[in-house]
SERO-4910 file (N, C-alpha, C, O; in steps of 0.05 Angstrom, whole numbers):
BEGIN
 pado doro    nc1    nc2    nc3   cac1   cac2   cac3    cc1    cc2    cc3    oc1    oc2    oc3
  Met    A   -306  -2144    685   -314  -2115    686   -318  -2108    657   -303  -2118    640
  Asn    A   -340  -2089    650   -343  -2084    624   -329  -2055    621   -329  -2039    639
  Glu    A   -317  -2052    596   -302  -2026    593   -326  -2007    578   -340  -2016    560
  Leu    A   -327  -1983    587   -344  -1966    575   -328  -1947    556   -311  -1931    563
  Leu    A   -339  -1951    530   -326  -1936    509   -340  -1907    505   -364  -1906    504
  Ala    A   -327  -1888    504   -337  -1861    501   -354  -1860    476   -377  -1853    479
  Phe    A   -344  -1867    452   -356  -1866    426   -356  -1893    411   -343  -1895    391
  Pro    A   -370  -1913    421   -368  -1939    408   -379  -1939    379   -400  -1928    373
  Ile    A   -361  -1952    360   -369  -1952    334   -376  -1981    325   -359  -1999    326
  Pro    A   -400  -1985    318   -409  -2013    311   -397  -2021    283   -403  -2009    262
  Val    A   -379  -2041    284   -367  -2055    261   -368  -2082    261   -374  -2093    282
  Asp    A   -362  -2095    240   -362  -2127    241   -334  -2133    252   -316  -2116    255
  Gly    A   -333  -2159    257   -309  -2170    270   -282  -2170    254   -261  -2171    265
  Val    A   -286  -2169    228   -263  -2169    210   -248  -2140    211   -223  -2138    212
  Ala    A   -264  -2120    212   -253  -2092    209   -241  -2083    237   -223  -2066    238
  Ser    A   -253  -2094    259   -247  -2086    284   -216  -2084    291   -207  -2063    300
  Pro    A   -201  -2104    285   -171  -2103    294   -155  -2079    280   -135  -2068    290
  Trp    A   -166  -2071    254   -155  -2052    240   -161  -2022    246   -148  -2003    237
  Leu    A   -181  -2021    261   -191  -1992    266   -172  -1979    285   -164  -1957    278
  Ala    A   -165  -1989    305   -143  -1974    324   -118  -1964    310   -112  -1941    314
  Pro    A   -105  -1979    296    -80  -1971    284    -88  -1949    264    -76  -1928    264
  Ile    A   -109  -1953    248   -116  -1933    227   -122  -1907    242   -110  -1886    235
  Phe    A   -139  -1906    260   -145  -1879    275   -124  -1868    287   -122  -1844    289
  Gly    A   -104  -1887    299    -80  -1877    311    -59  -1863    290    -45  -1844    296
  Leu    A    -58  -1873    268    -42  -1861    244    -56  -1835    235    -42  -1816    229
  Met    A    -81  -1835    232    -94  -1811    225    -92  -1786    246    -90  -1763    239
  Ala    A    -94  -1793    272    -87  -1773    293    -59  -1766    294    -53  -1743    299
  Leu    A    -40  -1784    289    -12  -1775    287     -6  -1757    265      9  -1738    268
  Ala    A    -18  -1763    243    -15  -1746    218    -25  -1719    222    -13  -1699    213
  Gly    A    -50  -1717    237    -64  -1691    240    -45  -1674    261    -44  -1650    259
  Phe    A    -32  -1688    280    -18  -1673    301      9  -1664    286     19  -1642    291
  Thr    A     19  -1680    269     43  -1673    255     38  -1648    237     55  -1630    236
  Val    A     14  -1647    223      8  -1625    207      4  -1598    224     10  -1576    215
  Val    A     -7  -1601    247    -13  -1579    265     14  -1569    273     19  -1545    270
  Ile    A     32  -1584    283     61  -1575    290     75  -1564    269     88  -1544    272
  Trp    A     74  -1575    246     89  -1564    221     77  -1535    214     92  -1516    211
  Gln    A     54  -1532    213     40  -1504    212     48  -1485    233     52  -1461    227
  Ala    A     51  -1494    255     58  -1474    281     87  -1467    276     95  -1444    279
  Val    A    103  -1487    269    132  -1480    265    135  -1459    243    148  -1438    246
  Arg    A    122  -1466    218    123  -1446    196    112  -1420    203    123  -1401    193
  Tyr    A     90  -1417    219     80  -1392    226    101  -1376    246    104  -1352    244
  Leu    A    113  -1390    264    131  -1377    282    156  -1372    270    169  -1354    280
  Arg    A    166  -1387    249    189  -1375    235    183  -1354    216    202  -1340    209
  Asn    A    160  -1350    207    154  -1330    188    145  -1307    201    142  -1287    187
  Ser    A    139  -1306    228    126  -1284    241    143  -1259    249    134  -1239    261
  Asp    A    172  -1262    242    188  -1240    247    189  -1226    221    208  -1229    206
  Asn    A    169  -1209    216    170  -1194    189    174  -1164    196    166  -1148    179
  Asp    A    187  -1156    219    194  -1129    224    217  -1120    205    218  -1097    195
  Ser    A    235  -1140    200    260  -1132    185    256  -1135    157    274  -1129    142
  Asp    A    230  -1144    147    227  -1150    118    215  -1129    106    192  -1123    112
  Pro    A    230  -1113     86    218  -1088     74    192  -1094     56    179  -1075     47
  Arg    A    186  -1117     52    162  -1123     37    138  -1117     52    117  -1112     39
  Phe    A    137  -1117     81    118  -1113     98    117  -1087    110    106  -1083    132
  Asp    A    129  -1068     97    129  -1037    107    100  -1028     97     91  -1034     74
  Asp    A     87  -1014    115     63  -1003    109     64   -972    110     53   -960    129
  Glu    A     75   -959     93     77   -931     91     54   -920     72     49   -928     49
  Pro    A     40   -901     85     16   -891     69     30   -874     47     48   -857     51
  Gly    A     20   -879     23     26   -861     -1     53   -870    -15     63   -857    -34
  Ala    A     64   -892     -3     87   -904    -18     82   -919    -43     64   -935    -44
  Pro    A     96   -915    -63     91   -930    -87     93   -959    -83    110   -969    -68
  Pro    A     74   -975    -98     78  -1002    -94    104  -1017   -106    115  -1012   -128
  Arg    A    111  -1034    -91    138  -1048    -97    137  -1069   -115    118  -1084   -115
  Asp    A    155  -1072   -131    159  -1092   -151    178  -1113   -139    202  -1108   -140
  Asp    A    168  -1136   -129    181  -1155   -115    189  -1179   -133    196  -1199   -121
  Arg    A    187  -1179   -157    192  -1201   -176    220  -1206   -178    235  -1187   -181
  Val    A    229  -1229   -176    259  -1237   -180    262  -1245   -208    248  -1262   -217
  Glu    A    278  -1233   -220    287  -1239   -250    312  -1254   -252    321  -1260   -274
***
């Protein structure tokens, strides 16, 4: 029985055994970055208690530099 590949990539026989692990590692790295960014976003999304994010009209600009 022939396997039907969704997106066949024509390569020579030498590179063929290396493609699956390489694409697998690239997919794993991309997934890791997406999870990392989601966790960072959710950790930093609680900005209600942070005074730097107060939007009061007419308030003077804050100087948030740490010396």
